[in-house]
TORZADO-696204 format. One line per field, with one value per residue (C-alpha): residue number from 1; residue in three letters; x, y, z. Coordinates in Angstrom, 2 decimals. Layout:
TORZADO-696204
seq	(NUM	...)
type	(ALA	...)
x	(X	...)
y	(Y	...)
z	(Z	...)
end
This chain:
TORZADO-696204
seq	(1	2	3	4	5	6	7	8	9	10	11	12	13	14	15	16	17	18	19	20	21	22	23	24	25	26	27	28	29	30	31	32	33	34	35	36	37	38	39	40	41	42	43	44	45	46	47	48	49	50	51	52	53	54	55	56	57	58	59	60	61	62	63	64	65	66	67	68	69	70	71	72	73	74	75	76	77	78	79	80	81	82	83	84	85	86	87	88	89	90	91	92	93	94	95	96	97	98	99	100	101	102	103	104	105	106	107	108	109	110	111	112	113	114	115	116	117	118	119	120	121	122	123	124	125	126	127	128	129	130	131	132	133	134	135	136	137	138	139	140	141	142	143	144	145	146	147	148	149	150	151	152	153	154	155	156	157	158	159	160	161	162	163	164	165	166	167	168	169	170	171	172	173	174	175	176	177	178	179	180	181	182	183	184	185	186	187	188	189	190	191	192	193	194	195	196	197	198	199	200	201	202	203	204	205	206	207	208	209	210	211	212	213	214	215	216	217	218	219	220	221	222	223	224	225	226	227	228	229	230	231	232	233	234	235	236	237	238	239	240	241	242	243	244	245	246	247	248	249	250	251	252	253	254	255	256	257	258	259	260	261	262	263	264	265	266)
type	(MET	LYS	GLY	ARG	GLY	GLU	THR	LEU	ALA	ASP	CYS	LEU	ALA	GLY	LEU	VAL	THR	LEU	LEU	VAL	LEU	ALA	VAL	LEU	TYR	ALA	PRO	VAL	ILE	ILE	SER	ALA	LEU	PHE	SER	VAL	VAL	ASP	ILE	HIS	ASN	GLY	LYS	ILE	ASP	TRP	ALA	SER	PHE	SER	LEU	SER	ARG	TYR	VAL	THR	LEU	TRP	ASP	ASN	PRO	SER	ILE	LEU	GLN	ALA	LEU	ALA	ASN	THR	ALA	ILE	VAL	ALA	LEU	ILE	ALA	VAL	VAL	ILE	ALA	MET	ALA	LEU	ALA	VAL	LEU	LEU	ALA	LEU	TYR	ALA	GLN	TRP	GLU	GLY	ALA	ILE	GLY	ARG	LYS	LEU	LEU	GLU	LEU	VAL	ILE	TYR	LEU	PRO	PHE	LEU	LEU	PRO	PRO	ILE	VAL	THR	GLY	LEU	SER	LEU	LEU	VAL	ALA	SER	SER	GLU	ILE	GLY	LEU	ALA	ARG	GLY	LEU	MET	THR	VAL	VAL	ILE	GLY	HIS	THR	VAL	PHE	VAL	LEU	ALA	VAL	ALA	TYR	ARG	LEU	VAL	LEU	THR	ARG	LEU	GLU	ALA	MET	PRO	ALA	SER	LEU	VAL	GLU	ALA	SER	SER	ASP	LEU	GLY	ALA	SER	ARG	LEU	GLN	THR	PHE	ARG	HIS	VAL	LEU	LEU	PRO	HIS	LEU	ALA	SER	ALA	ILE	VAL	THR	GLY	ALA	VAL	LEU	ALA	LEU	THR	LEU	SER	PHE	ASP	GLU	THR	LEU	ILE	THR	VAL	PHE	LEU	ALA	GLY	GLU	VAL	THR	THR	LEU	PRO	LEU	ARG	LEU	TRP	ALA	MET	MET	ARG	VAL	GLY	PHE	SER	PRO	GLU	ILE	ASN	ALA	LEU	VAL	THR	LEU	VAL	LEU	VAL	ILE	SER	LEU	ALA	LEU	ALA	GLY	VAL	VAL	ALA	TRP	ARG	MET	ARG	PRO	GLU	GLY	GLN	THR	GLU	GLU)
x	(38.65	38.23	38.60	35.90	37.75	37.98	34.33	33.34	35.49	33.86	30.40	31.28	32.73	29.54	27.35	29.39	29.15	25.38	25.11	27.15	25.08	21.87	23.02	24.07	21.10	18.20	17.59	17.58	15.04	12.87	12.95	11.95	9.17	7.71	7.67	4.98	2.96	1.44	1.76	-1.33	-1.11	2.43	1.50	2.16	-0.99	-0.22	-3.53	-2.26	0.46	0.81	3.43	1.64	4.47	6.85	4.34	3.84	7.59	7.49	4.72	6.92	8.67	11.28	12.38	12.53	14.63	16.94	17.32	18.09	20.72	22.28	22.48	23.95	26.59	27.54	27.83	29.84	32.11	32.77	33.58	36.01	37.56	38.15	39.72	42.03	42.80	43.96	46.10	47.66	48.30	50.05	52.17	53.03	54.21	56.33	60.05	60.65	57.80	58.71	57.13	55.18	54.98	53.75	51.22	49.82	49.64	47.53	45.27	44.78	44.55	40.95	39.76	41.71	40.75	37.40	34.72	33.88	37.47	37.50	34.15	35.16	38.45	36.70	34.15	36.91	38.73	35.60	34.82	38.34	38.12	34.59	32.85	29.23	27.98	25.83	25.99	29.44	31.01	29.35	30.74	34.22	33.93	32.77	35.45	38.18	36.70	36.38	39.57	41.69	39.69	39.69	43.41	44.36	42.45	43.81	47.38	47.24	46.04	48.69	51.47	50.36	50.63	53.78	56.06	56.86	53.42	54.17	57.67	56.33	53.80	56.58	58.78	55.94	55.78	52.70	52.45	51.81	48.16	47.82	49.56	47.19	44.10	44.92	47.15	46.75	43.05	41.81	44.06	42.73	39.08	38.10	39.78	38.11	34.66	35.18	36.53	33.63	31.00	32.76	33.14	29.46	28.54	30.63	29.30	25.68	25.90	28.18	26.51	28.95	30.96	27.70	26.33	29.19	29.15	25.50	24.17	20.53	20.94	19.47	20.66	18.90	20.88	20.31	16.60	16.40	18.19	15.78	12.76	14.09	14.52	10.73	10.15	9.98	7.14	6.40	7.55	10.94	11.22	10.41	13.05	15.63	14.88	15.29	18.62	19.84	18.72	20.52	23.66	23.64	23.11	26.10	28.19	27.21	28.38	31.69	32.13	31.43	33.86	36.61	36.53	39.90	40.91	40.62	36.88	36.18	35.64	38.97)
y	(-41.30	-39.28	-40.98	-40.98	-38.29	-35.95	-36.48	-35.69	-32.57	-31.40	-31.96	-30.01	-27.19	-27.12	-27.00	-24.18	-22.27	-22.72	-21.60	-18.46	-17.64	-18.18	-15.83	-13.19	-13.30	-14.37	-10.78	-9.61	-12.22	-11.51	-7.76	-8.29	-10.68	-8.33	-5.52	-7.32	-9.19	-8.35	-10.16	-10.76	-12.37	-13.50	-15.25	-14.27	-13.30	-14.46	-13.06	-9.56	-9.80	-6.37	-4.14	-1.02	-0.14	0.27	2.50	4.72	5.25	7.21	9.39	10.42	13.74	13.32	9.93	11.21	14.19	11.88	9.64	12.65	13.89	10.44	10.26	13.76	13.12	9.71	10.84	13.99	12.20	9.36	11.71	13.74	10.63	8.94	12.07	12.42	8.69	8.83	11.93	10.61	7.16	8.73	10.83	7.82	5.93	8.82	8.12	11.50	11.20	12.63	11.40	8.50	6.61	9.69	10.33	6.81	7.11	10.26	8.52	5.26	6.58	7.94	4.59	2.48	4.53	3.86	5.94	7.70	8.98	10.04	11.77	13.60	14.70	16.07	17.83	19.57	20.51	21.96	23.92	25.36	26.68	27.98	25.58	25.05	21.48	20.45	18.69	20.11	18.74	15.37	15.25	16.06	13.37	10.70	11.69	11.31	7.98	6.32	7.77	4.94	2.26	4.17	4.93	1.32	-0.06	2.53	2.14	-1.65	-1.40	1.18	-0.96	-3.89	-1.78	-2.44	0.61	-0.02	1.28	4.75	4.66	3.67	6.50	9.00	7.57	8.06	11.75	11.79	14.53	13.72	14.65	12.43	9.57	9.94	10.12	7.36	4.99	5.39	6.22	3.24	0.94	2.35	2.44	-0.89	0.02	3.42	1.92	-0.77	1.75	4.10	1.41	0.22	3.78	4.40	1.36	2.57	6.12	4.97	3.04	5.36	6.52	7.44	9.98	11.46	11.83	14.18	16.21	16.35	19.11	19.61	17.57	14.06	11.16	7.83	5.96	8.84	8.90	5.17	5.54	8.29	6.13	3.14	5.20	5.38	1.67	-0.71	-0.59	-2.20	1.02	0.73	-2.87	-1.80	0.95	-1.45	-3.93	-1.29	-0.16	-3.76	-4.51	-1.44	-2.27	-5.90	-4.82	-2.48	-5.14	-7.61	-5.21	-4.78	-8.55	-8.96	-6.19	-7.65	-11.14	-12.53	-11.11	-14.49	-14.45	-11.00	-9.84	-8.06)
z	(-78.76	-75.60	-72.27	-69.63	-67.66	-70.66	-71.50	-67.91	-67.95	-71.19	-69.71	-66.57	-68.65	-70.73	-67.62	-66.12	-69.40	-69.50	-65.87	-66.53	-69.62	-67.65	-64.88	-67.40	-69.74	-67.53	-66.33	-69.94	-70.97	-67.91	-68.58	-72.21	-71.17	-68.59	-71.16	-73.17	-70.49	-67.10	-63.78	-61.65	-58.23	-58.92	-62.18	-65.76	-67.63	-71.17	-72.39	-71.65	-74.32	-75.94	-77.54	-76.36	-73.93	-76.82	-78.58	-75.54	-75.27	-78.53	-77.12	-74.17	-74.98	-72.23	-73.57	-77.13	-76.01	-74.06	-77.10	-79.31	-76.83	-76.71	-80.50	-80.79	-78.14	-79.53	-83.15	-82.41	-79.94	-82.39	-85.28	-83.15	-81.58	-84.93	-86.44	-83.43	-83.49	-87.11	-86.55	-83.34	-84.83	-87.84	-85.51	-83.33	-86.42	-87.62	-87.18	-85.60	-83.08	-79.67	-76.45	-77.95	-74.64	-72.83	-75.57	-75.33	-71.54	-71.90	-74.43	-72.54	-68.98	-69.09	-70.46	-67.93	-64.89	-63.18	-64.95	-61.69	-61.47	-65.11	-64.75	-61.59	-63.14	-66.21	-63.99	-62.02	-65.23	-66.84	-63.69	-63.56	-67.11	-66.58	-68.95	-67.94	-67.82	-70.76	-74.11	-74.85	-71.66	-72.21	-75.75	-74.43	-71.77	-74.22	-76.73	-74.12	-73.03	-76.45	-77.94	-76.54	-78.37	-81.65	-81.40	-80.65	-83.64	-86.06	-84.78	-85.04	-88.63	-89.43	-87.96	-90.15	-93.28	-95.37	-95.29	-98.95	-99.96	-98.61	-100.06	-103.47	-103.33	-102.62	-105.37	-107.85	-106.97	-104.76	-102.13	-98.48	-98.87	-101.93	-100.12	-97.20	-99.42	-101.89	-99.86	-96.12	-95.87	-97.95	-95.92	-92.63	-93.73	-92.13	-88.83	-88.84	-89.42	-86.77	-84.28	-84.94	-84.33	-81.17	-79.91	-80.68	-78.57	-75.63	-75.87	-76.12	-72.83	-70.86	-67.65	-64.86	-66.84	-68.15	-64.60	-63.69	-66.90	-68.02	-65.78	-66.78	-69.99	-69.94	-72.03	-72.44	-69.73	-67.30	-68.12	-67.54	-64.22	-63.13	-64.04	-62.08	-58.91	-58.49	-59.16	-62.07	-64.57	-67.94	-69.64	-67.92	-69.04	-72.59	-72.49	-71.01	-73.78	-76.48	-75.03	-74.86	-78.41	-79.76	-77.74	-78.89	-82.50	-82.34	-80.61	-83.32	-86.01	-84.17	-83.87	-87.58	-88.51	-86.29	-87.80	-88.94	-92.29	-93.96	-93.23	-94.57	-98.08	-97.98)
end
């Protein structure tokens, strides 16, 4: 039985939790609400409920182009980041690896630094090598940014793998390529998928690094930022809601993939 003091502490903790959740999610709920109803004289007109704002978004060429650019950047950056993550993790686990600590510093630093510093650094670097700003520079920036997350997940999974599996594969006459294909890759598959979804979530929402590297290219977060500069409208609320729904869906997939192993089908 809990004492009165413990019960009071639990109630206070619950109230604080509810307050924090309300502060965090109230703007999201309000934005979603105002995307389907109008406000007249400071009051919500429930009779004006309509999903027409979401329909008009798909008739806006600039938004569709921004969404396409976002998808292209995210997919290419994730594919490159995951390939690099696997290669770098395998190298870091190799007994003869040289400069592992330095390598990990290079991988983690762009993610740990403020995005404005990372974006500015990449902008200066691209300018020095004569690379014009556009989709390519944005892809490079997002790849550098999400690589740390992908690398950490793959490396953690690789470190948990029994070394005897690789040794047994070698003893049975398998080549390094066969060992990678039939032993390492299946073992790393779940980490690769989880890292890819998490990296996709980070890339989809990344704004500051994109601002420095986009040039004349517009992604969905940049398009949303440009629309908000001239004032809020139901279309902006609809776009914000769509971005949040996509982000929450990706985050939900990541949370499901990162459940404890005892709760997964594995």
